[in-house]
N, C-alpha and C positions, 0 to 999 in steps of 0.2 A: 253620447251622454253629456250632460252639463257638468262643467267643472265644479259648480257648487254642490251638485249631488255627490261627486267623487270625494270632495273634501269632507262631506258629512259621513259618507261610508267609511272613510279612513278613521274618523274620530270614533265612530261606533265600533269598528273592528278593533281598534286599540283597546277600548274599554272591555270588550268581550275577552280578548286575549289575556289581558291582565287579570280578569276575573277567574281564569283557570290557572293562574300561577306562572304564566309565561310573560317575559318582557322582551320587546323587540330591541335589536342592537342600536348603538348610538346613532348610526347614520339614518335610521328611520325618523329621527327627530329633526334632521336638517331642513331648513327652509331652502327654496330654490337658490337664494343668494348665497347661503352657506355652502350649498353643494357646489356652486360655481367657484367659490373661493377655494374649495378643497379638492377640486377636480384633479389637480396634478398629483395628489397623494392617494386619491381614491380610484386609481386606474382599474384595479381588479373589480371593485364594486360595479363600475360602469361597464367594463368589457364583458363581465359574466352576468350582467343584467340582474344583480341582486337589488332588492327593494320592493316598492309598492307596485301592485299589479291588480287593476280592477277592470273587468271586462263584461260587456254584454254581447260579445261575439258579433258586434256590428248590427245587431237586430233591433236595438232600441227598446228592449223589454227586460231590463235588468232583473226585476223582481221575479219574472217567470223563467228567464234563461240568462244566467250570469254566474259570476264567481268572483270572490275576493281571494287574492293570493298575496303573500309576501315571501320572496325568496331570501332566505336567511344566509345561505352560502351555496356556492356553485363552483364546480371544478372546471377544467379546461378540456375541450374536445381533443386537443393535441395529446394530453396525457392519456385520455381514454384510448385513443388510437394506438399509442405506443405501449399501452398496458401497464403503466406505472405513474404514480403521482396523485394529484387531486382528481379522482375519478368519480366523485360523489356530489350530491346536492341535497339540500333540505329546504322545505317550505312549510309555512302555515297557510291553511286555507279556511275560509268560512263558506259553508253551503247553507243557505237559508232554507226555511221550510218550503218544500215544493219548488225550489229554484233549481232548474235543470242545468247541469253541466253536460252538454250534448254528447251524443255517441261519437267516440273517437278511439284511436289507438296511437301507438308510437312505433317508429321504425327502429330506434336505438334504445330508448330508455326503458329500463325495468324500474318498478316503483312499489314501495310499500305505502298503502293508503290506510292511515290509522285514525280511528275515532278518538280524539283527544278529550272530548267532553261535550256535553249538551244532549241533544236528542239522538234518534236512531239515524244512522247513515245507510241509505239504500244504494246498492250498486247493481245495475242491470248489465248483464254480460251476454256477449255473443262470441263465437269463434271466428276463424278466418279460413280462407281457402289456401291453396298451396302458394299463392303469390302474396298472401297477407291481406287480401281484400276482405271486406265485410261479407260474412256468410250467414244469411238469414236462417239457414237450416242446420247450422253447426254449433255445437256446444264445445266443451273443452274441460280443462282442469285448472284450478287455481289453488294457491296455498293460503290457508286461513290460520294465522297464528301458528305456523309451522306444520300444519296438518293439511295434506293434499285432499281435495274434494272435487268431485265432478260437478259440472253445471250444464243444464239443458239450455238450448237456444232461448235467449230472452229471459232467463231466470233472474229473479231479483233477490240478491243476498242482502241480509240485514246485519248491521254491525253496531253493537252497543259500545259505550265508552270503554276504552282499553283494548278493543278488538281491532284486528288488522287483516287486510287482504293484500297479497302480493300479486301484481299484474306484470306480465311479460309482454314484449312486443308481439303484436298479433292478437292480444286479448282486447277485443272491442268492449268499451265500457262507457256508461253514462251514470251519473250519480246525483243525489239530492238529499236534503234533510227531510225526515219524516217525523211529524209531531213537534217540530221546533227547529231551531238553528243548530248547526253542528260545527264545532271546531275540529279541523282535520289536520293531521300531520302528514307530510309526504317526505319520505326518505328514498332517494333514487340514485341511479347513475347520473352522469352529467346531464343537465337539463338544457335543451335548446328549443325555446319556444318559437323561434323564427322559422324553423324548418321541420321539427320533429313531431308536430301535431298533425295527424291525418284525420279529418272529420268526415263522417259519413255524408252529411249534407254540405253543400257549398257555402260555408260560412267563414267569417274572418276570426282570427285569434284575438285581436285587440279591438278596443272601442274607438269610435270616431268621437272626438272631443269638441264640444261647443264651449268656447272660452267666455263664459258669462261673468266669471270672477277670476281673481288670481289664484294659482294653486297654493295650497298649504304646504304640500310636499310634492316632489316630482314622481311621476310614474316611470317605470322602466321604459315605457314607450315614448317618454319625453326626452330621454337622454340624448338622442341624436340631434334634436333641435336645440337643446339647452346647453349641452356639455361638450359635444364633439365638434371641433372646428374643422 
């Protein structure tokens, strides 16, 4: 993805988020120079990978297969392992109309996916085998706003603003906006995008960046190059 396109997506996303009454935290506004100047006091933001995240999954077709994310807060895997402390995470996502977030599951993370506003959120679901692998012929159960419901293999559940689905490890899912763009909230156990995303197809989690202009804000995938010595 071109950095100029990423900068524009950030601006559009911030406008949409504000239109639904949400405001991003102060560090969302930092320029790269400001982030570098504050890196010594922003250790948790950096180590927990909070911040801007825009991906085309390495495919170069963002409008068809991609996702905007902003990690608002994220706990520590060490706390999750010992069973106490900051064991949770929260994100805002934007799924554009017909923009696929491809089929995947998580090994550790359970997550509530909440339609916070906009169009209809479509979530396509499959179950897994005994080893947690994708199972074309298996359905399962998910919780929708506190109510358990069965799903058939490949069933597409639709969620209007205010509605939510809870996904557990082994629930294979893809999602997209139907009829327009969707602002999505994600509340989950600790989030580890480096190792805890298992995709059905062999794709990458992060975008390859073409530096045609300077970044307005850093992506979480920039932190190692810009902030970590």
